[in-house]
C-alpha positions, 0 to 999 in steps of 0.5 A: 254451732259448728257444722261437722264436715265429715264423710264424702264432699264433692268439689263442684265445677262451675258450669258456664254457657257457651258465651261464658256466662254462669249456667245457673240451671246446670249449677242446680242440676250438678248440686242436685245430682251430687245430693241425690247420689248421697254425698255428705257435703258440697264444695262450690267455688273452690279451686275446682270451681273456677274461684279465681276467675269468678266475679263476686256476684257469680260466687255469691250466686253459685253458693246461693243456688247450691244452698237452695238445692241442698235444702238443708239436707247437706252442708255447703262448704263454700270456697272464699279463697283468693290472692288478696286478703281484703278480697277474701275477707269481703267475699267470706263475709258476704257469703256468711251474711247471705247463707249459713255455709262453711268457709274453707280458705285455700292456699293461693298457690293451689289456684291459678293466678292471672299473668298480671298478678302472678304469685312469687311461687308461680312465675308469670311465664308459667302455663298455669299463670294464665287467667282462663276458665277451664273449659275445653272451649275457652281455655287453651291446652297447656304446653307440654 
């Protein structure tokens, strides 16, 4: 059965602790706040949620937490996009195996590439080609 993703969905950011670890308590609070505010579905681990810089374990844990918090009240559209087709297939299968979630696959050009694996459409010298978690404390400001 397909889940209709209609209405308002929130593209969730991924909160981290000061030392760069996944902040699981903050993920829970964020998901709960969105649900309590009346969103119709949640979107963890997309380009807004740091997907290219997350480990597989972090991505799976974030989705697990968001699904737990939703308690079936709202669907979860978990980001499984990436730069490598084999990696995308692997993480999408892992997400689907663990929880019932929708899986959008975004265009890699919309995501940041690390400088060592820059996309042809995104030159390695581009400020967006740096790999960093976008936090004011961990990611330097992009040059003007």
